[in-house]
C-alpha positions in Angstrom: 17.8 71.0 15.0 16.4 73.6 12.2 13.6 72.5 10.1 12.2 74.4 6.7 8.8 76.3 7.7 7.0 73.1 5.7 7.5 69.6 6.1 5.4 67.7 2.8 4.4 64.1 2.7 4.2 63.6 -1.2 2.5 61.5 -3.3 4.0 58.1 -2.8 3.7 58.7 0.9 0.1 60.1 0.6 -0.9 57.3 -1.0 0.4 54.8 1.6 -1.7 56.6 3.9 -4.7 57.1 2.1 -4.9 53.7 0.6 -4.2 52.5 4.5 -6.8 54.9 6.3 -9.5 53.2 3.4 -10.8 56.9 2.3 -13.4 57.6 -0.3 -11.7 58.1 -3.7 -13.3 61.6 -3.7 -11.7 62.8 -0.6 -8.0 62.0 -1.7 -7.1 65.1 -3.1 -8.4 67.4 -0.1 -6.7 64.8 2.5 -3.7 64.6 0.1 -2.7 68.5 0.6 -3.6 68.3 4.3 -0.7 65.3 4.6 1.5 67.1 2.3 2.6 69.8 4.2 3.2 70.0 8.0 3.5 73.9 8.5 4.7 73.4 12.0 6.9 69.8 12.1 7.1 68.4 15.4 10.1 68.9 17.6 12.4 66.0 18.6 10.0 65.9 21.7 6.7 66.1 19.9 4.7 64.0 17.4 2.0 65.2 15.3 -1.4 63.5 14.4 -3.0 63.8 10.9 -7.0 63.4 10.8 -9.4 63.5 8.0 -12.2 66.0 7.9 -14.3 63.1 9.6 -11.7 62.9 12.4 -10.5 59.4 11.6 -6.8 58.8 12.3 -4.9 58.9 9.1 -1.4 58.5 10.5 1.1 60.3 12.4 4.6 61.7 12.1 7.5 62.1 14.8 10.8 63.5 15.0 13.9 61.3 15.2 17.3 63.5 15.4 17.2 65.2 11.7 14.7 62.6 10.5 10.7 63.0 10.5 9.2 59.4 10.2 5.8 59.1 8.7 3.4 56.0 9.7 0.1 55.3 9.0 -3.1 54.7 10.9 -1.7 51.3 11.9 1.5 52.0 12.6 3.1 50.9 9.6 5.9 53.0 8.3 5.1 54.5 4.8 8.2 57.4 4.6 10.7 59.4 6.1 12.0 63.2 5.9 15.5 64.0 6.3 16.4 67.5 6.7 20.0 68.8 6.0 20.2 73.0 6.4 17.0 74.5 4.1 16.8 71.1 2.0 14.4 68.1 2.9 14.6 64.7 1.5 11.8 62.3 1.6 12.1 58.5 1.0 9.0 55.9 0.9 9.3 53.1 3.3 11.8 51.4 0.9 14.3 54.0 1.4 13.8 55.5 -2.3 13.9 59.2 -2.8 10.9 60.2 -3.7 10.8 64.2 -3.5 12.6 67.1 -2.2 11.8 70.5 -0.6 13.8 73.5 -0.3 12.8 76.6 1.9 14.4 80.2 1.2 12.6 82.4 4.0 9.0 82.0 4.5 8.8 80.4 0.9 9.4 76.4 0.0 9.3 75.0 -3.4 8.5 71.0 -3.6 9.9 68.9 -6.4 9.2 65.2 -7.2 12.1 62.7 -7.5 12.7 63.8 -11.4 13.0 67.5 -9.9 9.8 69.0 -11.5 8.0 71.7 -9.5 5.0 70.1 -7.8 3.8 73.1 -5.4 5.2 75.9 -3.5 4.0 77.3 -0.2 4.2 80.5 1.4 4.0 81.2 5.0 2.7 84.5 6.6 2.5 84.1 10.3 0.2 81.4 11.2 -1.3 80.8 7.4 0.2 78.7 5.0 -1.1 78.8 1.4 -0.1 76.2 -1.0 -0.4 76.7 -4.8 0.1 74.1 -7.5 2.5 73.9 -10.3 0.0 76.1 -12.3 0.2 79.1 -9.2 -3.6 78.3 -8.5 -4.6 78.3 -4.6 -4.5 74.6 -3.8 -5.2 74.9 0.1 -4.7 76.8 3.3 -3.5 76.0 6.8 -4.4 78.0 9.8 -2.4 77.2 12.5 -3.5 77.9 16.2 -0.9 76.7 19.0 -0.4 73.0 18.3 -3.2 72.8 16.1 -3.3 73.1 11.9 -6.8 73.2 10.3 -6.6 72.4 6.7 -9.2 74.0 4.1 -8.9 73.5 0.5 -9.6 76.2 -2.2 -13.1 76.7 -1.6 -12.8 76.7 2.2 -13.7 73.5 3.1 -12.1 71.9 5.8 -10.4 68.6 5.0 -8.2 67.6 8.2 -6.3 68.5 11.3 -2.7 68.1 11.9 -2.3 68.4 15.8 1.2 68.1 17.4 1.8 67.1 20.9 4.5 65.9 23.5 5.8 62.4 23.2 5.2 60.5 26.2 
């Protein structure tokens, strides 16, 4: 199975994660960025755990064939991502399309359900840089092995994503 360079959880999925984790309102924007993009999505035999800056579990992502299934910290389904070639379609828990990602080389463009560009991500080795629709840096991720650390534009750690073999 071929994954695009990045797999995002876009606004609808992020809202579900953030609300269910009972996070303070001021941490949502930073956490949103970390959850939206998984620089190295889990392979079929792996899952990924998403944690906020305090180490609290926010949610999980697990591969099932060409689908990535997202669950909140309680195990409730919050959405899916289905990859076909270089295009990924994101759906909420009800199955409604909420956005897409299109990967070309090391760059991925994220669009909402209406087709408006929401963000772009560029990958250079283990470093991923996310820019908002205005071109400003929103966040950066550094991957080492199976662990990715997300930092906001000021360099503050906002969360981690850890991939691990599924049991």
